[in-house]
One Martini backbone bead per residue (centre of mass of N, CA, C, O) as a GRO file, in nm:
protein
  559
    1MET     BB    1   9.702  19.464  11.353
    2PHE     BB    2   9.627  19.568  11.080
    3LEU     BB    3   9.334  19.452  11.066
    4ILE     BB    4   9.226  19.595  11.315
    5VAL     BB    5   9.273  19.892  11.211
    6THR     BB    6   9.169  19.868  10.891
    7ASN     BB    7   8.910  19.731  10.954
    8LYS     BB    8   8.589  19.759  10.859
    9ASP     BB    9   8.290  19.809  10.892
   10ARG     BB   10   8.001  19.742  10.723
   11PHE     BB   11   7.873  20.033  10.766
   12GLN     BB   12   8.127  20.204  10.656
   13LYS     BB   13   8.071  20.119  10.339
   14PHE     BB   14   7.787  20.298  10.331
   15PHE     BB   15   7.874  20.511  10.547
   16SER     BB   16   7.958  20.776  10.689
   17LYS     BB   17   8.075  20.918  10.976
   18GLU     BB   18   7.862  21.139  11.023
   19SER     BB   19   7.611  20.956  10.987
   20LEU     BB   20   7.683  20.747  11.207
   21ILE     BB   21   7.681  20.933  11.450
   22LYS     BB   22   7.377  21.007  11.421
   23LEU     BB   23   7.266  20.700  11.414
   24SER     BB   24   7.411  20.628  11.658
   25ILE     BB   25   7.433  20.472  11.968
   26SER     BB   26   7.551  20.487  12.266
   27ASN     BB   27   7.823  20.285  12.392
   28LYS     BB   28   7.928  20.154  12.691
   29ASN     BB   29   8.071  19.947  12.554
   30MET     BB   30   8.317  19.813  12.397
   31ASN     BB   31   8.449  19.776  12.107
   32LYS     BB   32   8.582  19.569  11.869
   33THR     BB   33   8.866  19.683  11.851
   34THR     BB   34   8.942  19.692  12.150
   35ARG     BB   35   8.901  19.388  12.198
   36ASN     BB   36   9.118  19.293  11.989
   37ILE     BB   37   9.360  19.424  12.125
   38LEU     BB   38   9.347  19.273  12.386
   39LEU     BB   39   9.381  18.991  12.275
   40PHE     BB   40   9.656  19.048  12.147
   41ILE     BB   41   9.800  19.112  12.419
   42THR     BB   42   9.747  18.822  12.545
   43LEU     BB   43   9.914  18.674  12.331
   44ILE     BB   44  10.183  18.805  12.404
   45LEU     BB   45  10.201  18.729  12.701
   46MET     BB   46  10.182  18.421  12.660
   47THR     BB   47  10.439  18.395  12.501
   48ILE     BB   48  10.626  18.488  12.724
   49ALA     BB   49  10.545  18.268  12.927
   50LEU     BB   50  10.646  18.028  12.740
   51ALA     BB   51  10.957  18.141  12.757
   52ARG     BB   52  11.054  18.152  13.041
   53PRO     BB   53  11.142  18.372  13.240
   54VAL     BB   54  11.448  18.464  13.419
   55MET     BB   55  11.633  18.486  13.740
   56ASN     BB   56  11.911  18.429  13.909
   57GLU     BB   57  12.129  18.277  13.756
   58LYS     BB   58  12.280  17.963  13.860
   59GLU     BB   59  12.580  17.765  13.925
   60GLN     BB   60  12.602  17.438  14.060
   61SER     BB   61  12.777  17.212  14.285
   62PHE     BB   62  12.832  16.853  14.373
   63LYS     BB   63  12.952  16.610  14.595
   64GLN     BB   64  12.997  16.256  14.591
   65GLU     BB   65  12.983  15.999  14.848
   66VAL     BB   66  13.084  15.656  14.859
   67ALA     BB   67  13.024  15.316  14.914
   68SER     BB   68  13.153  14.995  14.868
   69ILE     BB   69  12.962  14.701  14.749
   70VAL     BB   70  12.936  14.346  14.767
   71VAL     BB   71  12.699  14.108  14.646
   72ALA     BB   72  12.654  13.769  14.753
   73ILE     BB   73  12.507  13.477  14.618
   74ASP     BB   74  12.398  13.177  14.704
   75VAL     BB   75  12.370  12.880  14.447
   76SER     BB   76  12.338  12.636  14.595
   77LYS     BB   77  12.142  12.356  14.667
   78SER     BB   78  12.069  12.447  14.961
   79MET     BB   79  11.901  12.709  14.855
   80LEU     BB   80  11.630  12.511  14.801
   81ALA     BB   81  11.526  12.518  15.059
   82THR     BB   82  11.190  12.532  15.240
   83ASP     BB   83  11.222  12.692  15.528
   84VAL     BB   84  11.192  12.926  15.328
   85TYR     BB   85  10.993  13.141  15.171
   86PRO     BB   86  10.998  12.942  14.912
   87ASN     BB   87  11.310  12.990  14.921
   88ARG     BB   88  11.622  13.083  14.985
   89LEU     BB   89  11.691  13.207  14.708
   90ALA     BB   90  11.435  13.385  14.668
   91PHE     BB   91  11.481  13.535  14.927
   92ALA     BB   92  11.757  13.659  14.852
   93LYS     BB   93  11.662  13.815  14.606
   94GLN     BB   94  11.465  14.002  14.771
   95LYS     BB   95  11.690  14.118  14.947
   96LEU     BB   96  11.844  14.253  14.714
   97LEU     BB   97  11.618  14.450  14.628
   98ASN     BB   98  11.605  14.592  14.906
   99LEU     BB   99  11.898  14.687  14.910
  100ILE     BB  100  11.883  14.870  14.662
  101GLU     BB  101  11.669  15.067  14.773
  102LEU     BB  102  11.860  15.143  15.040
  103SER     BB  103  12.133  15.220  14.847
  104LYS     BB  104  12.179  15.536  14.770
  105LYS     BB  105  12.491  15.589  14.904
  106ASN     BB  106  12.584  15.357  14.716
  107ALA     BB  107  12.797  15.110  14.561
  108LEU     BB  108  12.721  14.824  14.345
  109ALA     BB  109  12.767  14.469  14.341
  110VAL     BB  110  12.708  14.148  14.170
  111THR     BB  111  12.720  13.806  14.289
  112LEU     BB  112  12.782  13.457  14.223
  113PHE     BB  113  12.803  13.141  14.430
  114GLY     BB  114  12.950  12.823  14.417
  115LYS     BB  115  13.203  12.670  14.293
  116ASN     BB  116  13.181  12.938  14.151
  117SER     BB  117  13.205  13.267  14.017
  118PHE     BB  118  12.966  13.536  13.925
  119ILE     BB  119  12.915  13.823  13.728
  120LEU     BB  120  12.648  14.044  13.708
  121SER     BB  121  12.771  14.322  13.840
  122PRO     BB  122  12.935  14.593  13.855
  123VAL     BB  123  13.011  14.878  13.979
  124THR     BB  124  12.706  15.074  14.065
  125GLN     BB  125  12.437  15.342  14.036
  126ASP     BB  126  12.244  15.184  13.843
  127PHE     BB  127  11.958  15.064  13.986
  128ASN     BB  128  11.764  15.007  13.756
  129SER     BB  129  11.937  14.802  13.599
  130LEU     BB  130  11.996  14.619  13.844
  131LYS     BB  131  11.705  14.532  13.887
  132ILE     BB  132  11.657  14.400  13.607
  133LEU     BB  133  11.871  14.182  13.644
  134VAL     BB  134  11.761  14.046  13.903
  135GLU     BB  135  11.467  13.990  13.796
  136ASN     BB  136  11.594  13.813  13.543
  137LEU     BB  137  11.689  13.607  13.735
  138ASN     BB  138  11.730  13.266  13.736
  139THR     BB  139  11.677  13.042  14.009
  140GLY     BB  140  11.683  12.766  13.811
  141LEU     BB  141  11.969  12.745  13.775
  142ASN     BB  142  12.242  12.515  13.700
  143PHE     BB  143  12.480  12.483  13.918
  144ASP     BB  144  12.745  12.399  14.061
  145ASN     BB  145  12.844  12.222  14.300
  146GLY     BB  146  12.866  12.433  14.580
  147SER     BB  147  13.038  12.667  14.845
  148ASN     BB  148  13.262  12.916  14.739
  149ILE     BB  149  13.371  13.173  14.933
  150PHE     BB  150  13.658  13.231  14.829
  151SER     BB  151  13.568  13.323  14.543
  152ALA     BB  152  13.407  13.567  14.647
  153LEU     BB  153  13.657  13.717  14.754
  154GLU     BB  154  13.820  13.740  14.489
  155THR     BB  155  13.602  13.901  14.334
  156THR     BB  156  13.591  14.143  14.533
  157ASN     BB  157  13.898  14.223  14.494
  158LYS     BB  158  13.861  14.294  14.191
  159LEU     BB  159  13.619  14.502  14.199
  160LEU     BB  160  13.781  14.672  14.466
  161LYS     BB  161  14.081  14.773  14.391
  162ASP     BB  162  14.006  15.111  14.407
  163TYR     BB  163  13.950  15.058  14.714
  164LYS     BB  164  13.994  15.083  15.043
  165ASN     BB  165  13.712  14.967  15.114
  166LYS     BB  166  13.589  14.629  15.149
  167ASN     BB  167  13.256  14.521  15.093
  168LEU     BB  168  13.079  14.221  15.201
  169ILE     BB  169  12.762  14.060  15.119
  170LEU     BB  170  12.621  13.772  15.240
  171LEU     BB  171  12.382  13.536  15.088
  172THR     BB  172  12.356  13.269  15.319
  173ASP     BB  173  12.368  12.929  15.486
  174GLY     BB  174  12.710  12.885  15.539
  175GLY     BB  175  12.783  12.644  15.394
  176ASN     BB  176  13.028  12.361  15.462
  177ASN     BB  177  13.214  12.461  15.660
  178GLN     BB  178  13.365  12.454  15.988
  179SER     BB  179  13.606  12.644  15.884
  180TYR     BB  180  13.756  12.997  15.795
  181GLU     BB  181  14.069  13.055  15.784
  182LYS     BB  182  14.152  13.111  15.488
  183GLU     BB  183  13.936  13.340  15.448
  184ILE     BB  184  14.035  13.530  15.688
  185GLU     BB  185  14.320  13.576  15.581
  186TYR     BB  186  14.239  13.698  15.303
  187ALA     BB  187  14.068  13.932  15.411
  188LYS     BB  188  14.293  14.074  15.578
  189GLN     BB  189  14.500  14.122  15.346
  190ASN     BB  190  14.251  14.281  15.163
  191SER     BB  191  14.043  14.444  15.333
  192ILE     BB  192  13.783  14.261  15.402
  193ASN     BB  193  13.441  14.312  15.479
  194ILE     BB  194  13.223  14.077  15.642
  195TYR     BB  195  12.878  14.027  15.568
  196THR     BB  196  12.604  13.834  15.717
  197ILE     BB  197  12.300  13.699  15.581
  198ALA     BB  198  12.126  13.453  15.724
  199ILE     BB  199  11.969  13.177  15.542
  200GLY     BB  200  11.771  13.010  15.764
  201THR     BB  201  11.744  12.720  15.967
  202LYS     BB  202  11.795  12.478  16.229
  203LYS     BB  203  11.613  12.305  16.075
  204PRO     BB  204  11.560  12.040  15.895
  205ALA     BB  205  11.579  12.047  15.523
  206PRO     BB  206  11.480  11.993  15.218
  207ILE     BB  207  11.570  11.960  14.866
  208LYS     BB  208  11.392  12.132  14.619
  209LEU     BB  209  11.355  12.079  14.301
  210GLU     BB  210  11.218  12.191  14.002
  211ASP     BB  211  11.067  11.899  13.952
  212GLY     BB  212  10.981  11.825  14.278
  213ASN     BB  213  11.212  11.686  14.377
  214PHE     BB  214  11.438  11.536  14.601
  215LEU     BB  215  11.742  11.533  14.728
  216THR     BB  216  11.978  11.262  14.697
  217LYS     BB  217  12.156  11.004  14.770
  218GLU     BB  218  12.294  10.717  14.675
  219ASP     BB  219  12.090  10.541  14.875
  220GLY     BB  220  11.808  10.741  14.862
  221SER     BB  221  11.833  10.947  15.066
  222ILE     BB  222  11.723  11.241  15.211
  223ILE     BB  223  11.837  11.551  15.206
  224THR     BB  224  11.947  11.765  15.482
  225VAL     BB  225  11.938  12.105  15.598
  226THR     BB  226  12.118  12.368  15.772
  227LEU     BB  227  12.236  12.623  15.946
  228ASN     BB  228  12.565  12.760  15.923
  229GLU     BB  229  12.716  12.914  16.209
  230ASN     BB  230  13.034  12.919  16.133
  231ILE     BB  231  13.024  13.197  15.966
  232LYS     BB  232  13.041  13.399  16.202
  233ASN     BB  233  13.359  13.404  16.226
  234LEU     BB  234  13.414  13.541  15.961
  235SER     BB  235  13.277  13.813  16.019
  236LEU     BB  236  13.400  13.885  16.313
  237SER     BB  237  13.711  13.853  16.203
  238THR     BB  238  13.648  14.107  15.953
  239ASN     BB  239  13.496  14.372  16.049
  240GLY     BB  240  13.205  14.278  16.064
  241GLY     BB  241  12.881  14.096  16.028
  242TYR     BB  242  12.602  13.921  16.196
  243ILE     BB  243  12.278  13.811  16.057
  244GLU     BB  244  11.955  13.716  16.072
  245SER     BB  245  11.704  13.684  15.890
  246SER     BB  246  11.411  13.878  15.791
  247ASN     BB  247  11.111  14.005  15.677
  248SER     BB  248  11.235  14.254  15.729
  249ASN     BB  249  11.478  14.546  15.691
  250ASP     BB  250  11.662  14.552  15.948
  251ASP     BB  251  11.912  14.392  15.859
  252ILE     BB  252  12.003  14.589  15.634
  253LYS     BB  253  12.016  14.852  15.795
  254GLN     BB  254  12.237  14.765  15.997
  255ILE     BB  255  12.463  14.710  15.788
  256LEU     BB  256  12.459  14.988  15.640
  257ALA     BB  257  12.524  15.156  15.892
  258ASP     BB  258  12.802  15.018  15.953
  259ILE     BB  259  12.933  15.084  15.682
  260ASP     BB  260  12.898  15.397  15.702
  261ALA     BB  261  13.082  15.419  15.969
  262LYS     BB  262  13.356  15.260  15.864
  263SER     BB  263  13.378  15.376  15.588
  264SER     BB  264  13.563  15.502  15.327
  265LYS     BB  265  13.486  15.736  15.092
  266LYS     BB  266  13.421  15.788  14.754
  267GLU     BB  267  13.477  16.031  14.514
  268LEU     BB  268  13.287  16.161  14.285
  269GLU     BB  269  13.181  16.324  14.036
  270SER     BB  270  13.079  16.635  13.993
  271LYS     BB  271  12.773  16.799  13.991
  272LYS     BB  272  12.575  17.015  13.774
  273PHE     BB  273  12.351  17.294  13.843
  274LYS     BB  274  12.065  17.501  13.810
  275THR     BB  275  11.950  17.828  13.928
  276TYR     BB  276  11.625  17.992  13.955
  277THR     BB  277  11.378  18.248  13.882
  278GLU     BB  278  11.055  18.249  13.808
  279LEU     BB  279  10.843  18.473  13.566
  280PHE     BB  280  10.582  18.368  13.409
  281TYR     BB  281  10.332  18.445  13.602
  282TYR     BB  282  10.310  18.753  13.532
  283PRO     BB  283  10.214  18.751  13.227
  284LEU     BB  284   9.982  18.544  13.276
  285ALA     BB  285   9.813  18.712  13.482
  286PHE     BB  286   9.771  18.951  13.301
  287ALA     BB  287   9.638  18.804  13.056
  288ILE     BB  288   9.389  18.708  13.215
  289PHE     BB  289   9.283  18.982  13.299
  290ILE     BB  290   9.239  19.097  13.007
  291LEU     BB  291   9.059  18.860  12.911
  292PHE     BB  292   8.828  18.927  13.111
  293ILE     BB  293   8.765  19.205  13.006
  294ALA     BB  294   8.707  19.137  12.707
  295PHE     BB  295   8.455  18.925  12.780
  296SER     BB  296   8.282  19.119  12.976
  297SER     BB  297   8.220  19.332  12.713
  298LEU     BB  298   7.966  19.241  12.592
  299PRO     BB  299   7.685  19.366  12.423
  300ASN     BB  300   7.508  19.115  12.504
  301LEU     BB  301   7.366  19.060  12.813
  302LYS     BB  302   7.192  18.803  12.777
  303ARG     BB  303   7.400  18.621  12.660
  304ARG     BB  304   7.607  18.659  12.884
  305SER     BB  305   7.444  18.544  13.118
  306LEU     BB  306   7.403  18.258  12.992
  307LYS     BB  307   7.697  18.192  12.965
  308THR     BB  308   7.791  18.216  13.256
  309LEU     BB  309   7.589  18.006  13.369
  310LEU     BB  310   7.693  17.774  13.208
  311THR     BB  311   7.984  17.773  13.290
  312PHE     BB  312   7.933  17.751  13.596
  313PHE     BB  313   7.785  17.474  13.580
  314LEU     BB  314   8.021  17.319  13.445
  315LEU     BB  315   8.236  17.374  13.659
  316ALA     BB  316   8.080  17.252  13.904
  317ASN     BB  317   8.044  16.970  13.777
  318PHE     BB  318   8.350  16.912  13.740
  319THR     BB  319   8.438  16.940  14.038
  320GLN     BB  320   8.256  16.710  14.139
  321GLN     BB  321   8.383  16.492  13.969
  322SER     BB  322   8.680  16.525  14.059
  323LYS     BB  323   8.607  16.456  14.357
  324ALA     BB  324   8.498  16.178  14.304
  325PHE     BB  325   8.758  16.067  14.183
  326GLU     BB  326   8.934  16.124  14.431
  327PHE     BB  327   8.766  15.945  14.629
  328ASP     BB  328   8.790  15.680  14.475
  329PHE     BB  329   9.098  15.654  14.505
  330LYS     BB  330   9.094  15.645  14.814
  331ASN     BB  331   8.914  15.389  14.837
  332ILE     BB  332   9.104  15.199  14.680
  333GLU     BB  333   9.342  15.224  14.875
  334LYS     BB  334   9.202  15.128  15.122
  335ALA     BB  335   9.090  14.854  15.017
  336ASN     BB  336   9.370  14.730  14.942
  337LYS     BB  337   9.494  14.745  15.226
  338TYR     BB  338   9.280  14.565  15.363
  339TYR     BB  339   9.328  14.322  15.185
  340GLU     BB  340   9.632  14.279  15.248
  341ASN     BB  341   9.559  14.263  15.572
  342LYS     BB  342   9.286  14.085  15.598
  343ASP     BB  343   9.051  14.310  15.606
  344TYR     BB  344   8.749  14.232  15.469
  345LYS     BB  345   8.533  14.410  15.590
  346ASN     BB  346   8.658  14.691  15.514
  347ALA     BB  347   8.694  14.621  15.211
  348ILE     BB  348   8.387  14.598  15.153
  349LYS     BB  349   8.308  14.885  15.229
  350GLU     BB  350   8.489  15.026  15.007
  351TYR     BB  351   8.396  14.871  14.752
  352GLU     BB  352   8.093  14.946  14.762
  353LYS     BB  353   8.143  15.253  14.688
  354ILE     BB  354   8.292  15.155  14.385
  355ALA     BB  355   8.084  14.940  14.248
  356LYS     BB  356   8.089  14.996  13.892
  357THR     BB  357   8.301  14.833  13.790
  358PRO     BB  358   8.420  14.530  13.706
  359GLU     BB  359   8.679  14.540  13.888
  360ALA     BB  360   8.540  14.628  14.150
  361LYS     BB  361   8.341  14.384  14.167
  362TYR     BB  362   8.565  14.169  14.173
  363ASN     BB  363   8.694  14.269  14.450
  364LEU     BB  364   8.434  14.234  14.611
  365ALA     BB  365   8.400  13.925  14.565
  366ASN     BB  366   8.670  13.850  14.693
  367SER     BB  367   8.598  13.954  14.978
  368TYR     BB  368   8.362  13.777  15.027
  369TYR     BB  369   8.515  13.509  15.000
  370LYS     BB  370   8.730  13.564  15.229
  371ASN     BB  371   8.464  13.609  15.431
  372ASN     BB  372   8.260  13.359  15.378
  373GLU     BB  373   8.054  13.503  15.151
  374TYR     BB  374   7.935  13.313  14.903
  375ASP     BB  375   7.658  13.429  14.810
  376LYS     BB  376   7.763  13.712  14.748
  377ALA     BB  377   7.996  13.632  14.561
  378LEU     BB  378   7.829  13.499  14.349
  379LYS     BB  379   7.652  13.748  14.273
  380THR     BB  380   7.897  13.940  14.203
  381TYR     BB  381   8.029  13.775  13.976
  382LYS     BB  382   7.784  13.785  13.786
  383GLU     BB  383   7.805  14.110  13.746
  384VAL     BB  384   8.060  14.054  13.584
  385VAL     BB  385   8.108  14.250  13.280
  386SER     BB  386   8.355  14.171  13.026
  387SER     BB  387   8.603  14.201  12.748
  388ASN     BB  388   8.811  14.092  12.937
  389LYS     BB  389   8.963  13.787  12.934
  390GLU     BB  390   9.113  13.785  13.204
  391LEU     BB  391   8.869  13.864  13.379
  392GLU     BB  392   8.678  13.632  13.284
  393TYR     BB  393   8.858  13.402  13.380
  394LYS     BB  394   8.872  13.474  13.683
  395LYS     BB  395   8.568  13.460  13.734
  396LEU     BB  396   8.518  13.168  13.657
  397HIS     BB  397   8.726  13.042  13.851
  398ASN     BB  398   8.591  13.166  14.115
  399LEU     BB  399   8.310  13.044  14.070
  400GLY     BB  400   8.406  12.751  14.108
  401ASN     BB  401   8.500  12.787  14.396
  402THR     BB  402   8.224  12.879  14.511
  403TYR     BB  403   8.063  12.619  14.435
  404VAL     BB  404   8.238  12.438  14.614
  405LYS     BB  405   8.167  12.576  14.885
  406LEU     BB  406   7.845  12.513  14.815
  407ASN     BB  407   7.831  12.214  14.690
  408ASP     BB  408   7.831  12.277  14.357
  409LEU     BB  409   7.970  12.076  14.129
  410GLN     BB  410   7.844  12.115  13.857
  411ASN     BB  411   7.886  12.425  13.830
  412ALA     BB  412   8.187  12.413  13.878
  413LYS     BB  413   8.256  12.251  13.624
  414LYS     BB  414   8.148  12.459  13.417
  415MET     BB  415   8.335  12.696  13.495
  416TYR     BB  416   8.609  12.556  13.447
  417GLU     BB  417   8.553  12.498  13.142
  418ASN     BB  418   8.509  12.794  13.052
  419ALA     BB  419   8.788  12.896  13.146
  420LEU     BB  420   8.955  12.699  12.953
  421LYS     BB  421   8.858  12.835  12.685
  422ILE     BB  422   9.025  13.100  12.739
  423LYS     BB  423   9.243  12.942  12.948
  424GLU     BB  424   9.532  12.767  13.002
  425ASP     BB  425   9.537  12.619  13.330
  426LYS     BB  426   9.665  12.438  13.590
  427GLU     BB  427   9.467  12.508  13.830
  428THR     BB  428   9.208  12.456  13.681
  429LYS     BB  429   9.260  12.164  13.612
  430GLU     BB  430   9.290  12.054  13.894
  431ASN     BB  431   9.007  12.148  13.993
  432LEU     BB  432   8.853  11.978  13.781
  433LYS     BB  433   8.953  11.699  13.874
  434LYS     BB  434   8.848  11.707  14.165
  435VAL     BB  435   8.546  11.737  14.092
  436GLU     BB  436   8.520  11.481  13.928
  437GLU     BB  437   8.602  11.287  14.156
  438ALA     BB  438   8.369  11.366  14.344
  439LEU     BB  439   8.136  11.282  14.154
  440ASN     BB  440   8.214  10.985  14.127
  441LYS     BB  441   8.187  10.914  14.428
  442LYS     BB  442   7.885  10.970  14.450
  443GLU     BB  443   7.790  10.768  14.245
  444ASN     BB  444   7.910  10.519  14.381
  445LYS     BB  445   7.742  10.543  14.643
  446GLN     BB  446   7.465  10.512  14.515
  447ASN     BB  447   7.535  10.214  14.393
  448LYS     BB  448   7.591  10.027  14.639
  449PRO     BB  449   7.316   9.904  14.733
  450GLU     BB  450   7.259   9.748  14.472
  451ASN     BB  451   7.515   9.574  14.477
  452GLN     BB  452   7.452   9.425  14.744
  453ASN     BB  453   7.196   9.272  14.653
  454ASN     BB  454   7.338   9.120  14.418
  455LYS     BB  455   7.537   8.972  14.609
  456ASP     BB  456   7.326   8.802  14.779
  457ASP     BB  457   7.216   8.640  14.541
  458LYS     BB  458   7.480   8.518  14.453
  459ASN     BB  459   7.541   8.360  14.715
  460LYS     BB  460   7.304   8.168  14.702
  461GLU     BB  461   7.380   8.031  14.436
  462GLN     BB  462   7.661   7.932  14.523
  463GLU     BB  463   7.557   7.739  14.752
  464GLN     BB  464   7.394   7.554  14.563
  465ASN     BB  465   7.648   7.483  14.370
  466LYS     BB  466   7.851   7.343  14.564
  467ASP     BB  467   7.745   7.050  14.571
  468SER     BB  468   7.775   6.988  14.255
  469GLN     BB  469   8.084   7.048  14.251
  470LYS     BB  470   8.191   6.824  14.440
  471GLN     BB  471   8.105   6.584  14.260
  472ASN     BB  472   8.292   6.683  14.005
  473LYS     BB  473   8.591   6.693  14.115
  474ASP     BB  474   8.709   6.408  14.075
  475SER     BB  475   8.685   6.399  13.762
  476GLN     BB  476   8.857   6.656  13.712
  477GLU     BB  477   9.131   6.569  13.842
  478GLN     BB  478   9.202   6.357  13.641
  479LYS     BB  479   9.203   6.528  13.384
  480GLU     BB  480   9.421   6.742  13.482
  481ASN     BB  481   9.668   6.553  13.504
  482LYS     BB  482   9.691   6.490  13.210
  483GLN     BB  483   9.720   6.786  13.110
  484ASN     BB  484   9.976   6.867  13.272
  485SER     BB  485  10.177   6.667  13.131
  486ASN     BB  486  10.143   6.799  12.845
  487LYS     BB  487  10.228   7.092  12.926
  488GLU     BB  488  10.519   7.041  13.014
  489GLN     BB  489  10.629   6.958  12.736
  490LYS     BB  490  10.554   7.224  12.584
  491ASN     BB  491  10.721   7.423  12.767
  492LYS     BB  492  10.999   7.325  12.695
  493GLU     BB  493  10.993   7.383  12.401
  494ASP     BB  494  10.928   7.695  12.422
  495LYS     BB  495  11.185   7.770  12.577
  496GLU     BB  496  11.395   7.691  12.359
  497LYS     BB  497  11.289   7.893  12.148
  498GLU     BB  498  11.327   8.160  12.318
  499SER     BB  499  11.636   8.142  12.355
  500ASN     BB  500  11.704   8.166  12.057
  501LYS     BB  501  11.575   8.438  12.010
  502ASN     BB  502  11.736   8.608  12.221
  503GLN     BB  503  12.011   8.574  12.092
  504GLN     BB  504  11.942   8.722  11.833
  505ILE     BB  505  11.860   8.996  11.957
  506ASN     BB  506  12.131   9.060  12.108
  507LYS     BB  507  12.289   9.089  11.854
  508THR     BB  508  12.138   9.323  11.716
  509GLN     BB  509  12.170   9.529  11.951
  510LYS     BB  510  12.479   9.540  11.954
  511GLU     BB  511  12.507   9.648  11.661
  512ASN     BB  512  12.340   9.915  11.709
  513LEU     BB  513  12.519  10.034  11.937
  514GLU     BB  514  12.786  10.053  11.774
  515GLN     BB  515  12.664  10.253  11.552
  516THR     BB  516  12.574  10.485  11.755
  517ALA     BB  517  12.868  10.532  11.877
  518LYS     BB  518  12.991  10.628  11.611
  519GLU     BB  519  12.780  10.834  11.591
  520PRO     BB  520  12.667  11.130  11.622
  521LYS     BB  521  12.485  11.323  11.830
  522LYS     BB  522  12.126  11.388  11.814
  523ILE     BB  523  11.857  11.601  11.806
  524SER     BB  524  11.548  11.592  11.807
  525ASP     BB  525  11.288  11.763  11.698
  526LEU     BB  526  11.116  11.759  11.953
  527GLU     BB  527  11.337  11.850  12.151
  528GLU     BB  528  11.400  12.117  12.007
  529LYS     BB  529  11.119  12.243  12.050
  530LYS     BB  530  11.123  12.239  12.357
  531TRP     BB  531  11.370  12.429  12.392
  532LEU     BB  532  11.244  12.672  12.240
  533GLU     BB  533  10.997  12.711  12.427
  534GLU     BB  534  11.162  12.760  12.693
  535LEU     BB  535  11.321  13.009  12.593
  536GLN     BB  536  11.069  13.191  12.534
  537LYS     BB  537  10.949  13.189  12.829
  538GLN     BB  538  11.176  13.335  12.911
  539LYS     BB  539  11.337  13.585  13.008
  540THR     BB  540  11.571  13.800  12.992
  541PRO     BB  541  11.876  13.737  12.957
  542VAL     BB  542  12.162  13.673  13.179
  543LEU     BB  543  12.485  13.767  13.199
  544LEU     BB  544  12.766  13.564  13.305
  545LYS     BB  545  13.082  13.602  13.470
  546LYS     BB  546  13.347  13.399  13.501
  547VAL     BB  547  13.555  13.317  13.791
  548GLU     BB  548  13.862  13.232  13.862
  549THR     BB  549  13.997  12.997  14.096
  550LYS     BB  550  14.237  12.875  14.340
  551SER     BB  551  13.984  12.749  14.521
  552GLU     BB  552  13.827  12.466  14.554
  553ASP     BB  553  13.532  12.267  14.610
  554ASN     BB  554  13.585  11.951  14.808
  555SER     BB  555  13.338  11.861  14.929
  556SER     BB  556  13.140  11.596  15.052
  557THR     BB  557  12.900  11.835  15.055
  558PRO     BB  558  12.812  12.000  14.766
  559TRP     BB  559  12.523  12.132  14.849
   0.00000   0.00000   0.00000
């Protein structure tokens, strides 16, 4: 402010005030000092706006009441059956994630049960952390054989000992038992309401292990399992509910609604928050108004008009671009929804509107491919040019698939080979093998007619030679009889020598086995490297706390 007031104009340094008044022409616009003062005032007002002044500041608090629920997932071998996609255990894990999303008014704990129970998470409302734990849970973990529902009840009783109502949701295929009288008695004594979401079908299904093989009995026959509906009595006898799982979330919503209606809720600590009326927009609006006045009174009208036109043009252009971006996002959302719903025709229409970037062109090509328009898909894939290695790999892989559909196996082979140079992928390797096998079959078919002609010529020669061979048979048979007698004697001698050698070898093997039994077992370097690689590939490990049980599962069908 001192500089604005005291700083003199360059003309004032050379002329007096009286002479300047006589020489100067009256200026209708504001002078430099006035404009600087206005700018300074806007700066002060904007600083006040940034300070966010408020009024009517009040502190309020609210109390939250929640129902407590333990969710127990069955991790027995039968949960690996594939009658539900991809298998029962993976389906149950997804159900749990959906349940966490819908349980905003509840406090949840998560346990796993097989032969024993394991605590994944105690009772919590930190659903973000709980989701991370569930997502990182490896469904391929090898738990002990068994389906001990009694241990799940014991764990629930421990986790919810401070709650009046104890609610347990079982995600299971029904376990092994034919009756659950012991479990019903324990649940009634400890006021546990058991709800069951039954996962599985009534059709027999094999248990597919992680290595791709099916679980078998001792006699080698494949084990098949069905949904055990006897668990329905457990739920209906303990003030709970039973429902068969569905692909929608209706099953979860019905159970949560029933729990909400029946359970007495526990009050959590009250939370405090402040409320107030914001006032920052008053000084900000006033500052913008003064700023507009300061800039609108520029001395050179020609320059001002040019500047205003330029700024107007730039603003107009920017708004058009922003609208274009906005519409692009809308088109992308529409296209993605159509693609997910397998409405590929409408997806193509939306992707065509925004097919400017490599990603958009890639999505358009995928839509053509799914709509069986392979020529258009091929053309569009070729237009995708990107420095992104992942996108380039996907493009080459899909080009290979497109060439296969067009029955151009040579080009398909090239595309798969180029894709594998960027990224080693199991699916691409399998596709390449299939293409190579198909090409080999074609070559063999082409060579067949020539081979048949050669066979005919050979047959004629063989017939001509048959007569001459018959004549020589008699003489050869006599010679062979003599040779066979000599061979028999040699074979007897060789057998005796081999038996002596085998006895010596068996002795040395026994000695080696005795030595290895005495020495401690060690993992070879190669095996250790394999284990380390597998551990590195896994997600963040999840810690499970084992809970001891009073009743073990001694079922004859432990899976």
